[in-house]
C-alpha positions as CSV (number, residue, x, y, z in Angstrom):
1,X,-8.2,0.9,-0.7
2,X,-4.6,-0.1,-1.3
3,X,-3.9,-3.2,-3.5
4,X,-0.1,-3.1,-3.4
5,X,1.6,-4.2,-0.4
6,X,5.1,-3.9,1.1
7,X,6.7,-4.8,4.2
8,X,9.8,-2.8,5.9
9,X,12.0,-4.4,7.8
10,X,13.6,-1.8,10.0
11,X,10.9,0.4,9.6
12,X,11.2,2.3,12.9
13,X,14.5,3.6,12.1
14,X,15.3,6.8,10.2
15,X,15.7,5.5,6.9
16,X,12.5,2.9,7.5
17,X,10.3,5.6,8.7
18,X,11.5,7.7,5.5
19,X,10.4,4.3,3.5
20,X,7.0,3.8,5.3
21,X,5.8,7.4,4.5
22,X,7.0,7.4,0.7
23,X,5.3,3.9,0.1
24,X,2.1,5.1,2.4
25,X,1.8,8.6,0.2
26,X,1.7,6.4,-2.9
27,X,-1.2,4.1,-2.0
28,X,0.6,1.1,-0.5
29,X,-0.6,-1.0,2.4
30,X,2.8,-0.7,4.4
31,X,3.7,-3.2,7.4
32,X,6.5,-2.4,9.5
33,X,8.7,-5.1,11.4
34,X,11.1,-3.7,14.1
35,X,11.8,-3.7,17.7
36,X,9.3,-0.9,18.1
37,X,6.1,0.5,16.6
38,X,5.6,2.9,13.8
39,X,2.7,4.5,13.8
40,X,2.6,5.5,10.4
41,X,2.5,1.9,9.3
42,X,-0.9,0.0,8.6
43,X,0.5,-3.1,10.7
44,X,3.2,-3.5,13.3
45,X,5.3,-6.7,13.9
46,X,7.3,-6.4,16.6
47,X,10.6,-8.4,16.7
48,X,11.9,-9.6,20.6
49,X,15.6,-8.4,20.8
50,X,16.5,-11.2,22.7
51,X,14.8,-14.2,21.1
52,X,17.0,-16.3,19.0
53,X,17.4,-16.3,15.4
54,X,15.2,-19.0,14.9
55,X,12.4,-17.5,17.5
56,X,12.8,-14.4,15.8
57,X,11.9,-16.1,12.3
58,X,9.0,-18.0,13.4
59,X,6.9,-15.4,15.3
60,X,7.7,-12.8,12.5
61,X,6.2,-15.3,10.0
62,X,3.4,-16.3,12.0
63,X,2.3,-12.6,12.3
64,X,2.7,-12.1,8.7
65,X,0.3,-15.0,8.1
66,X,-2.6,-13.8,10.2
67,X,-1.7,-10.1,8.8
68,X,-1.8,-10.9,5.2
69,X,-4.9,-13.2,5.0
70,X,-3.4,-15.0,1.8
71,X,-2.4,-12.0,0.1
72,X,1.1,-11.3,-1.4
73,X,3.4,-8.7,-1.1
74,X,5.0,-6.5,-4.1
75,X,8.0,-5.9,-2.2
76,X,10.0,-6.9,1.3
77,X,12.5,-4.2,2.0
78,X,15.0,-4.7,4.8
79,X,16.8,-1.5,5.9
80,X,17.4,-2.8,9.5
81,X,21.5,-2.6,10.7
82,X,23.5,-0.5,12.9
83,X,27.6,0.2,12.9
84,X,29.9,-0.6,15.4
85,X,33.6,-0.2,15.2
86,X,36.7,-2.3,16.7
87,X,39.3,-4.0,15.1
88,X,41.0,-7.6,16.2
89,X,42.5,-6.5,19.7
90,X,39.4,-4.3,20.5
91,X,35.4,-5.4,21.1
92,X,35.8,-8.0,18.1
93,X,33.6,-10.8,19.5
94,X,31.2,-8.2,20.9
95,X,30.4,-6.1,18.2
96,X,31.0,-8.7,15.5
97,X,27.9,-10.5,17.4
98,X,25.9,-7.3,17.5
99,X,26.6,-6.7,13.7
100,X,25.5,-10.5,13.0
101,X,22.2,-9.8,14.9
102,X,21.7,-6.4,13.3
103,X,22.4,-7.1,9.7
104,X,22.5,-10.8,9.0
105,X,19.8,-11.9,11.1
106,X,17.8,-9.2,9.7
107,X,18.5,-9.9,6.3
108,X,17.7,-13.8,6.5
109,X,14.4,-13.3,7.9
110,X,13.7,-11.3,5.1
111,X,14.7,-13.7,2.4
112,X,12.5,-16.2,4.2
113,X,9.8,-13.7,4.3
114,X,10.2,-13.3,0.7
115,X,10.5,-16.8,-0.4
116,X,6.9,-17.5,1.3
117,X,5.0,-14.2,0.9
118,X,6.3,-12.1,-2.5
119,X,4.7,-12.1,-5.5
120,X,6.2,-13.7,-8.5
121,X,8.2,-10.6,-10.1
122,X,8.4,-9.1,-6.6
123,X,11.1,-7.0,-5.2
124,X,13.5,-7.9,-2.2
125,X,16.4,-5.5,-1.1
126,X,18.9,-6.0,1.3
127,X,21.2,-3.4,3.2
128,X,24.7,-3.7,2.1
129,X,27.6,-1.6,2.4
130,X,30.3,0.1,0.1
131,X,33.0,-0.3,2.6
132,X,32.7,-4.0,2.9
133,X,33.4,-4.5,-0.9
134,X,37.1,-4.3,0.5
135,X,38.8,-5.0,4.0
136,X,37.3,-2.7,7.1
137,X,40.3,-3.0,9.6
138,X,38.4,-0.5,11.9
139,X,35.0,-2.2,11.6
140,X,35.7,-5.6,11.6
141,X,32.2,-7.0,12.7
142,X,30.6,-4.4,10.4
143,X,32.7,-5.4,7.2
144,X,32.0,-9.3,7.9
145,X,28.2,-8.7,8.5
146,X,27.8,-6.6,5.2
147,X,29.9,-8.7,3.4
148,X,27.6,-11.6,4.4
149,X,24.6,-9.7,3.4
150,X,26.3,-9.2,-0.2
151,X,26.7,-12.8,-0.5
152,X,23.1,-13.7,0.6
153,X,21.7,-11.1,-2.2
154,X,24.0,-13.1,-5.0
155,X,22.7,-16.2,-3.8
156,X,18.6,-15.2,-3.7
157,X,19.2,-13.9,-7.6
158,X,20.5,-17.3,-8.5
159,X,18.6,-20.3,-9.9
160,X,16.7,-22.3,-7.3
161,X,17.4,-20.0,-4.6
162,X,13.5,-20.3,-3.6
163,X,12.2,-17.2,-4.2
164,X,9.3,-16.7,-6.5
165,X,9.8,-16.5,-10.1
166,X,11.3,-13.3,-11.7
167,X,11.9,-11.8,-8.2
168,X,14.4,-9.0,-8.0
169,X,16.9,-9.3,-5.3
170,X,19.7,-6.4,-4.9
171,X,21.4,-4.9,-2.1
172,X,22.2,-1.2,-1.4
173,X,25.7,-0.1,-0.6
174,X,25.7,3.5,0.7
175,X,28.6,5.4,2.4
176,X,26.8,7.8,4.8
177,X,23.1,8.3,5.1
178,X,21.7,11.7,6.1
179,X,20.3,10.8,8.7
180,X,19.5,13.1,11.9
181,X,21.8,10.8,14.4
182,X,24.8,11.3,11.5
183,X,24.3,14.8,11.5
184,X,24.2,15.0,15.7
185,X,27.6,13.0,15.7
186,X,29.5,14.5,12.5
187,X,28.4,18.0,13.1
188,X,31.1,19.3,10.9
189,X,31.2,16.8,8.0
190,X,30.5,17.4,4.4
191,X,26.9,16.7,4.1
192,X,26.8,16.9,0.2
193,X,28.4,13.6,0.3
194,X,25.7,12.0,2.2
195,X,22.9,10.3,0.6
196,X,19.3,11.7,1.0
197,X,16.7,8.9,2.7
198,X,14.3,10.2,0.2
199,X,16.5,9.2,-2.7
200,X,16.5,5.3,-1.5
201,X,12.7,5.6,-0.7
202,X,12.0,6.2,-4.2
203,X,14.4,3.9,-5.7
204,X,12.6,1.1,-3.8
205,X,9.4,2.6,-4.7
206,X,10.1,2.9,-8.5
207,X,11.4,-1.0,-8.5
208,X,8.4,-1.9,-6.6
209,X,6.3,-0.8,-9.3
210,X,8.6,-2.6,-12.1
211,X,10.2,0.5,-13.1
212,X,14.0,1.3,-14.0
213,X,15.0,-2.1,-12.5
214,X,18.5,-2.9,-12.2
215,X,20.2,-6.7,-12.9
216,X,19.0,-9.3,-10.5
217,X,21.6,-9.9,-8.0
218,X,23.1,-6.3,-8.3
219,X,25.3,-4.9,-5.4
220,X,24.4,-0.9,-6.1
221,X,27.0,1.6,-4.7
222,X,25.4,4.9,-3.8
223,X,27.6,7.4,-4.3
224,X,26.9,11.0,-3.5
225,X,29.0,14.1,-4.5
226,X,27.6,18.0,-4.5
227,X,24.4,16.9,-3.4
228,X,24.0,14.6,-6.3
229,X,23.5,10.9,-6.0
230,X,24.8,8.0,-8.8
231,X,23.7,4.6,-8.6
232,X,27.0,2.6,-9.5
233,X,26.8,-1.5,-9.6
234,X,29.9,-2.8,-7.6
């Protein structure tokens, strides 16, 4: 019987599904939160795309309460998100709204889950982006949303953030992930600079078990070269 528990926000996407499988194979109870079900997860909580942020949070928290039955989580891992381009003269408002919903809403709900259901000393991770450490003129909405996630990570790591004692809050800042969709849309790219999904899943597992943990509040760049990935604090 699995005694450790983790929730994956975005558990149906390429990275999320890899993380779900990795934790399952290491005897965790795994819950997935997403727009669609992941059959590998022990429990699925479905988010309604058109609900307001408040309604999404309320329904997710209510579902978690009934699923966990007073149990606590070892980790809440958010890998939800997406990408959209666009500068100030092209699709600025439409794509910024989409990026805010995909990255910031999911991260905020993750923070709310962690505040209520994470164990003391538990892990919460959010999805940042290395590009958002600087200006992103060709993808303004994306950069703004990811920069907001970085700020939220720092806030959660601070005193009186509302998280349980000794929690670890970090954000991962990848450049390009080695996903099936990226391979489809960038067939001639140098994939030796893409970060493998299994590498990220293993980082999450280690930190969930209390091993090799980074500093609280870290923004961790994932830099892959010649198929080797380094974790570099920003």
